[in-house]
C-alpha positions as CSV (number, residue, x, y, z in Angstrom):
1,M,7.5,3.6,39.3
2,L,6.4,2.2,36.0
3,S,6.6,-1.6,35.6
4,P,6.5,-3.9,32.6
5,R,3.4,-5.6,34.0
6,K,1.5,-2.3,34.1
7,T,2.6,-1.5,30.5
8,T,1.2,-4.8,29.3
9,K,-2.0,-4.3,31.1
10,V,-2.7,-0.8,29.7
11,F,-1.9,-1.9,26.1
12,P,-2.9,-5.6,25.8
13,Q,-2.9,-5.8,22.0
14,S,0.4,-3.9,21.4
15,R,2.7,-5.3,18.7
16,R,5.8,-3.9,20.3
17,R,8.3,-5.8,22.4
18,S,6.9,-4.4,25.7
19,N,8.7,-6.8,28.0
20,S,12.2,-6.1,26.8
21,L,14.5,-4.4,29.2
22,S,15.6,-1.8,26.6
23,G,11.9,-0.9,25.8
24,F,11.2,-0.5,29.5
25,L,14.2,1.8,30.1
26,S,13.5,3.7,26.9
27,G,9.9,4.3,28.2
28,L,11.3,5.8,31.4
29,I,13.7,8.0,29.6
30,F,11.1,9.3,27.2
31,I,8.7,10.1,30.0
32,S,11.5,12.2,31.7
33,I,12.4,14.0,28.5
34,L,8.9,14.7,27.2
35,G,7.1,15.4,30.4
36,L,4.3,12.9,29.6
37,N,2.4,11.2,32.3
38,G,2.2,7.4,32.1
39,F,3.7,5.0,29.5
40,C,5.3,6.3,26.3
41,Q,7.6,4.6,23.8
42,F,8.8,5.1,20.2
43,V,7.3,2.7,17.7
44,Q,7.9,2.1,14.0
45,V,5.2,2.4,11.4
46,D,4.9,-1.4,11.0
47,E,4.4,-1.7,14.8
48,L,1.3,0.4,14.9
49,D,-1.8,-1.4,16.1
50,L,-4.1,-0.8,13.2
51,N,-7.5,-0.8,14.8
52,R,-9.8,0.2,11.9
53,H,-10.9,-1.6,8.8
54,A,-11.6,0.2,5.5
55,A,-14.8,-0.6,3.6
56,P,-15.2,-1.4,-0.1
57,T,-16.6,1.2,-2.3
58,R,-18.9,0.8,-5.3
59,D,-18.7,4.3,-6.6
60,L,-15.2,4.3,-8.1
61,P,-14.6,6.5,-11.1
62,K,-14.6,4.5,-14.4
63,D,-10.9,4.7,-14.9
64,A,-10.0,3.7,-11.3
65,H,-8.9,0.1,-10.9
66,V,-8.8,0.0,-7.1
67,G,-10.0,1.9,-4.1
68,F,-11.7,1.8,-0.6
69,S,-13.9,3.8,1.7
70,W,-13.3,4.6,5.4
71,N,-15.2,2.8,8.1
72,R,-18.7,4.1,8.9
73,G,-17.7,6.5,11.6
74,D,-14.8,8.1,9.6
75,G,-16.9,8.1,6.4
76,L,-19.7,10.1,8.0
77,T,-18.1,12.3,10.6
78,A,-18.4,16.1,10.3
79,K,-15.7,16.6,12.9
80,W,-12.9,15.8,10.6
81,R,-12.2,16.0,6.8
82,P,-9.5,14.2,4.9
83,Q,-7.1,16.3,2.8
84,G,-3.5,15.2,1.9
85,I,-2.2,11.9,0.7
86,A,1.3,10.4,0.4
87,G,2.9,6.9,0.2
88,Y,5.4,5.1,2.4
89,A,7.0,1.6,2.3
90,K,8.3,-0.2,5.4
91,D,10.0,-3.5,4.7
92,R,7.4,-5.5,2.7
93,S,4.4,-3.4,3.7
94,K,3.0,-0.5,1.7
95,Y,1.2,2.4,3.3
96,L,-0.8,5.4,2.4
97,L,-0.8,8.3,4.7
98,V,-3.8,10.6,4.7
99,S,-4.1,13.9,6.7
100,W,-7.4,15.1,8.3
101,Y,-8.1,18.5,9.8
102,G,-10.5,19.1,12.8
103,R,-13.6,21.2,12.2
104,G,-15.9,23.2,14.5
105,R,-15.2,22.2,18.1
106,Y,-12.5,19.8,16.9
107,A,-10.4,22.6,15.2
108,G,-8.5,22.9,18.4
109,R,-7.4,19.3,18.0
110,G,-5.5,20.3,14.9
111,A,-4.6,17.6,12.5
112,R,-4.2,13.8,12.4
113,V,-2.7,11.4,9.9
114,S,-4.1,8.0,9.0
115,F,-1.6,5.3,8.5
116,I,-3.2,2.9,6.0
117,D,-1.7,-0.5,5.2
118,V,-2.6,-1.2,1.6
119,S,-0.4,-4.2,1.2
120,D,-3.5,-6.3,0.8
121,I,-6.1,-4.1,-0.9
122,K,-8.8,-6.6,0.0
123,N,-8.0,-6.2,3.7
124,V,-7.1,-2.5,4.3
125,K,-6.5,-1.5,7.9
126,Y,-5.6,1.9,9.3
127,R,-4.9,3.9,12.4
128,H,-5.2,7.7,13.2
129,V,-2.1,9.4,14.7
130,L,-2.4,12.9,16.2
131,L,0.1,15.6,15.2
132,V,1.6,17.7,18.0
133,D,4.2,20.4,18.2
134,E,7.6,20.4,20.0
135,N,5.7,21.2,23.3
136,K,3.3,18.3,22.7
137,K,0.4,20.7,22.0
138,T,-1.9,20.2,19.1
139,F,-1.7,22.4,15.9
140,S,-5.0,24.3,16.5
141,G,-6.5,25.2,13.1
142,L,-4.0,23.4,11.0
143,H,-5.6,22.4,7.6
144,A,-2.9,19.9,6.7
145,G,-3.9,20.2,3.0
146,G,-1.1,18.2,1.6
147,L,1.6,15.6,2.5
148,A,5.0,14.6,1.2
149,I,7.4,12.0,2.4
150,N,11.2,11.8,1.7
151,N,13.7,9.7,3.5
152,G,11.3,8.7,6.3
153,V,10.3,12.3,7.0
154,L,6.7,13.5,6.7
155,H,6.2,17.0,5.4
156,V,2.9,18.8,6.1
157,A,1.7,22.1,4.5
158,D,0.9,24.8,7.1
159,S,-1.1,27.7,5.7
160,R,-2.3,29.2,9.0
161,D,0.1,32.2,9.1
162,A,0.2,34.2,5.9
163,K,3.2,36.1,7.3
164,N,5.1,33.0,8.1
165,P,4.1,30.2,5.7
166,S,5.7,27.0,6.6
167,I,6.3,23.3,5.9
168,L,6.2,21.2,9.0
169,T,8.3,18.0,9.3
170,F,7.9,14.9,11.4
171,D,10.2,11.9,11.7
172,L,8.2,8.7,10.9
173,S,10.7,6.7,13.0
174,E,9.6,8.6,16.1
175,I,5.9,7.9,16.5
176,L,5.2,7.9,20.2
177,E,2.8,5.4,21.8
178,I,1.4,7.1,24.9
179,D,-1.4,6.8,27.4
180,P,-4.5,7.7,25.3
181,K,-6.1,9.7,28.2
182,N,-3.5,12.4,27.7
183,F,-4.4,13.2,24.0
184,Y,-8.1,12.9,23.3
185,N,-7.9,9.1,23.4
186,Y,-5.2,8.9,20.7
187,R,-2.8,6.1,21.4
188,Y,-0.1,7.5,19.1
189,I,1.2,11.0,18.5
190,L,3.8,12.3,16.1
191,C,5.9,15.2,17.3
192,L,7.2,18.2,15.2
193,K,10.8,17.8,14.2
194,R,11.4,21.2,12.5
195,K,9.7,23.6,10.1
196,Y,10.8,25.4,6.9
197,R,9.6,28.8,5.8
198,V,8.5,29.1,2.2
199,D,7.6,32.3,0.2
200,L,4.1,31.4,-0.7
201,K,1.1,30.2,1.3
202,P,1.4,26.4,1.2
203,S,-2.0,24.7,0.6
204,F,-0.4,21.5,-0.4
205,V,3.0,19.8,-0.8
206,S,4.5,16.8,-2.6
207,F,7.9,15.4,-3.3
208,D,9.3,15.0,-6.8
209,R,11.3,11.8,-6.7
210,D,13.0,12.6,-10.1
211,S,14.3,16.2,-9.4
212,K,14.5,15.7,-5.6
213,N,12.6,18.9,-5.2
214,Y,9.4,19.7,-3.2
215,L,6.4,20.8,-5.0
216,V,4.4,23.4,-3.1
217,G,1.2,25.1,-4.3
218,T,-1.5,27.5,-3.2
219,F,-5.3,27.3,-3.2
220,T,-7.0,30.5,-4.4
221,Q,-10.5,31.5,-5.5
222,K,-11.8,34.1,-7.8
223,P,-11.4,37.1,-7.9
224,D,-8.0,36.5,-6.3
225,P,-5.0,35.8,-8.6
226,K,-4.6,32.2,-9.9
227,G,-2.9,29.6,-7.8
228,K,0.8,29.1,-8.1
229,V,2.9,25.9,-8.0
230,S,6.6,26.2,-7.1
231,W,9.5,23.7,-6.9
232,Y,11.8,24.0,-3.9
233,Q,15.0,22.4,-3.0
234,I,15.4,21.9,0.8
235,E,18.9,21.1,1.8
236,D,20.9,21.7,5.0
237,G,18.1,23.8,6.3
238,Q,18.0,26.1,3.3
239,V,14.9,26.5,1.1
240,I,15.7,27.5,-2.5
241,M,13.0,28.0,-5.2
242,K,14.0,26.3,-8.5
243,A,10.9,26.9,-10.7
244,A,7.3,28.1,-10.7
245,L,4.1,27.8,-12.6
246,L,1.0,30.1,-12.4
247,F,-1.9,27.8,-13.1
248,Q,-5.6,28.0,-12.1
249,H,-7.9,28.6,-9.1
250,E,-9.2,25.9,-6.7
251,M,-6.1,23.7,-6.8
252,Q,-6.1,21.0,-4.1
253,G,-3.0,19.1,-4.8
254,A,-0.2,18.5,-7.3
255,F,2.4,15.8,-8.1
256,C,5.3,15.9,-10.5
257,L,7.1,13.2,-12.5
258,H,10.0,15.5,-13.6
259,D,11.8,12.9,-15.8
260,E,8.6,12.5,-17.8
261,N,7.9,16.3,-17.8
262,R,4.5,15.5,-16.4
263,L,2.5,17.3,-13.7
264,Y,-0.8,16.2,-12.1
265,I,-3.1,18.8,-10.5
266,S,-6.4,18.2,-8.7
267,Q,-9.1,20.8,-8.4
268,S,-12.6,20.8,-6.7
269,Y,-15.5,23.2,-6.6
270,G,-17.6,22.5,-3.6
271,R,-20.3,19.9,-2.9
272,L,-22.5,20.5,-6.0
273,N,-20.0,20.5,-8.8
274,K,-17.8,17.8,-10.3
275,S,-14.0,18.0,-9.6
276,K,-11.3,18.4,-12.2
277,F,-8.1,16.4,-12.7
278,S,-5.5,17.8,-15.1
279,I,-2.5,15.9,-16.6
280,I,0.0,18.5,-17.8
281,D,2.9,17.9,-20.1
282,Y,5.4,20.7,-19.8
283,K,8.8,22.0,-20.7
284,L,11.2,23.5,-18.2
285,D,12.8,26.7,-19.3
286,G,15.1,28.0,-16.6
287,E,12.8,28.9,-13.7
288,D,9.7,28.9,-15.8
289,I,7.4,26.1,-16.8
290,Q,6.0,26.1,-20.3
291,I,2.8,24.1,-20.7
292,R,2.7,21.9,-23.9
293,N,-0.5,20.0,-23.4
294,I,-3.3,19.6,-20.8
295,L,-5.6,16.6,-20.6
296,T,-8.5,17.2,-18.2
297,R,-10.9,14.6,-16.7
298,S,-14.0,15.0,-14.6
299,Y,-14.0,13.3,-11.1
300,P,-16.3,13.1,-8.1
301,V,-17.1,16.1,-6.0
302,G,-14.6,17.0,-3.2
303,L,-11.4,15.9,-4.9
304,E,-8.4,16.6,-2.8
305,D,-4.6,15.8,-2.9
306,V,-2.8,13.5,-5.4
307,Y,0.1,11.0,-5.0
308,V,1.8,8.9,-7.7
309,S,3.4,5.8,-6.3
310,A,6.6,4.2,-7.6
311,S,4.5,1.5,-9.3
312,R,2.7,4.3,-11.2
313,N,-0.6,4.2,-9.4
314,V,-2.2,7.7,-9.3
315,W,-3.9,7.9,-5.9
316,L,-6.6,10.5,-5.2
317,L,-9.2,11.0,-2.4
318,T,-12.4,12.9,-1.8
319,E,-13.3,14.8,1.3
320,F,-17.1,15.2,1.9
321,A,-19.0,13.1,4.4
322,G,-21.1,10.3,2.9
323,S,-19.0,10.0,-0.3
324,R,-15.4,9.9,1.0
325,M,-13.2,7.4,-0.8
326,V,-9.5,6.8,-1.7
327,F,-8.8,5.4,-5.2
328,A,-6.1,4.8,-7.7
329,T,-5.9,4.9,-11.5
330,K,-3.0,3.4,-13.4
331,E,-0.8,6.1,-14.9
332,Q,-1.1,4.5,-18.4
333,E,-4.8,5.5,-18.4
334,F,-3.7,9.1,-18.8
335,K,-1.5,8.5,-21.9
């Protein structure tokens, strides 16, 4: 029989209300439903115990005004690589979420998401949360190349199955705190809520706050056809394509500000070549996107996904060990 005393002993630094009767009973109910051994309980994003500290970075691009690096272990590991980025606000706290995919022997561990509190950019803390499916199994081989958040739901691009390309969704109000011994020493897991099928291989995904559509794109390399970006409406379980743009190869992420007719696209070309970041002004003509102007800038190697915050910070990140960083440029720098 699980007791509040045992719960406190296992998780001495928890920020949750572990001694409340409701929390105790909830834990018992969740154990029964989920089939997990030991303690488990739902926690909110702002209740996560952020156990890692980001480091300052001295190698920011010239137009970036703020940024940070991961701690030494995360900055140098070859077992995981960061990919997607999105933003989330909880009460007065501001978070970035960054996805990582497991490599080599860690591919079987699937993907994880870093919850990064950037409310105080001089004191950035974060925590990794493991993604699992409805059976509490990891998403083996999931690349998690892009993230989107809408109404507290996290969307993750799943490009593993070309015959059944999907967007996976996770409810951010249902993070589970569990016994770390059950999940590769991860104290928190986030369980699959549902998935949506799309008609192209989704390398990345973002949410267009203006049009309320999801932007999904594909990564391709020559001699394959150029990559495609499509706008989808997801409503009542239905996925409807609204518009599409055939762009270029090597796309890593895209974000749209529809009311400004502006599209941001990141591209990278391996460890030895500079990345490219394109700011595209466009015109919507029915289901087709007509490009009016493209401004292109050079960025550090390994550029990945892009996210534009409500305060108009354009956030980007790089993936390669030894030079990984997350940074933001004010949108006005691109005008």
